[in-house]
C-alpha positions in Angstrom: 120.5 176.9 65.0 119.5 178.4 61.7 116.5 180.7 61.9 114.2 180.2 58.9 114.1 183.8 57.8 117.9 184.1 57.8 118.4 180.9 55.8 119.9 182.5 52.7 122.5 184.5 54.7 123.7 181.5 56.6 123.6 179.3 53.5 125.9 181.6 51.6 128.4 181.5 54.5 128.1 177.7 54.7 128.4 176.8 51.1 132.2 176.7 51.1 132.2 174.3 54.1 129.5 172.0 52.7 131.3 171.7 49.3 134.6 170.9 51.0 132.7 168.0 52.7 131.5 167.0 49.2 135.1 167.3 47.9 134.9 170.5 45.8 134.3 174.2 45.8 130.9 175.9 45.2 130.6 177.5 41.8 129.0 180.9 41.4 126.2 179.1 39.4 125.4 177.0 42.5 125.3 180.1 44.8 123.0 181.9 42.3 120.7 178.9 41.9 120.3 178.5 45.6 119.8 182.2 46.2 117.2 182.6 43.4 115.4 179.3 43.8 111.7 179.6 44.2 111.1 178.5 47.8 108.1 176.3 48.1 107.7 173.4 50.6 109.2 173.8 54.0 111.6 171.2 55.4 112.8 171.1 59.0 116.2 169.3 59.3 117.1 168.2 62.9 120.6 166.7 63.1 123.4 167.2 65.6 126.1 166.9 62.9 126.7 170.4 61.3 128.2 168.9 58.1 125.1 166.7 57.5 122.8 169.6 58.2 124.7 171.8 55.8 124.9 169.2 53.0 121.1 168.4 53.3 120.3 172.1 53.4 122.4 172.8 50.3 120.9 169.9 48.3 117.3 170.7 49.3 117.6 174.5 48.8 119.1 173.8 45.4 115.9 171.9 44.6 113.8 174.9 45.7 112.8 173.8 49.2 112.8 176.2 52.1 115.0 174.6 54.8 115.3 175.3 58.5 117.9 173.5 60.6 118.2 172.7 64.3 121.0 170.8 66.1 118.8 168.7 68.4 115.1 167.8 69.0 114.7 170.1 72.0 116.1 173.2 70.2 113.6 172.4 67.3 110.7 172.2 69.7 111.7 175.5 71.4 112.6 177.3 68.2 110.2 176.3 65.5 108.3 179.4 64.3 106.8 178.1 61.1 104.9 174.9 60.4 107.0 172.7 58.0 105.7 170.3 55.4 108.2 167.6 56.4 110.7 167.0 59.2 114.0 165.1 58.6 115.0 163.9 62.0 118.4 162.3 63.0 117.8 159.2 65.2 120.8 159.6 67.5 121.3 163.0 69.1 122.7 163.9 72.5 120.1 166.2 74.0 116.8 165.0 72.7 116.9 162.1 70.3 114.4 161.0 67.7 112.3 158.9 70.1 112.0 161.8 72.6 111.3 164.3 69.9 108.5 162.1 68.4 106.9 161.8 71.9 107.2 165.5 72.7 106.0 166.9 69.4 102.5 165.6 70.1 102.1 168.7 72.4 103.5 171.2 69.9 100.9 173.0 67.8 103.2 173.6 64.8 104.8 170.2 64.7 102.4 167.6 65.9 100.8 166.6 62.6 103.9 167.1 60.4 105.2 163.9 58.7 108.6 162.8 60.0 111.3 160.9 58.1 114.0 159.5 60.5 117.6 159.6 59.3 119.9 156.9 60.8 123.0 154.8 60.3 121.2 152.0 62.1 119.5 149.5 59.8 117.0 148.1 62.3 114.9 151.2 63.1 111.6 150.1 61.6 110.2 148.6 64.8 111.5 151.5 66.9 109.8 154.3 65.0 106.9 152.4 63.4 103.8 154.4 63.6 105.6 157.6 64.5 107.5 158.2 61.3 106.5 158.0 57.6 109.9 156.8 56.5 113.5 156.1 57.2 116.6 157.3 55.3 119.7 155.4 55.9 123.2 157.0 56.2 125.1 157.6 54.1 122.2 159.4 52.4 122.0 159.2 48.7 121.3 162.6 47.1 118.7 161.3 44.6 116.9 159.2 47.3 116.8 162.3 49.6 115.3 164.5 47.0 112.8 161.9 45.9 111.8 161.2 49.5 111.3 164.9 50.4 109.3 165.6 47.2 107.1 162.6 47.8 106.3 163.4 51.4 105.9 167.2 50.8 103.5 166.5 48.0 101.4 164.3 50.4 101.6 166.8 53.3 98.4 168.0 54.7 99.9 171.4 55.3 97.7 174.0 53.6 99.3 177.3 54.8 101.8 177.8 52.0 
């Protein structure tokens, strides 16, 4: 689990791993941009795959978003200390999957009204999460679509405590 306040420390240590997933090495410019980016909207990423969490975090932090990550829905419910503007939620997770998280978050003061975008490799999720999620991102996730989706939903967020 990444604690929100310690994101930059963990991000620096994970940059090398995430860029090896992307097929390269992080440049000093990338590290500088990520560390100096103006953090604005908060995005909570919940995915059991550490590589996916890292890649999404690096992309979004590079765009100026404040990113917190958790490895399953239960850990997110137990550990969320700030209200995010958007939740990116993996559909299939071993401990508490997307359906369970979407039901349980209704009792969570910080997370109950936050828009959720479900991430999945399964193409037929529309009926499963209809009404509970504002959108679906299909794996493999396209970088530009991810950024556009997050910007759009953060701009529409009802969150007023920035």
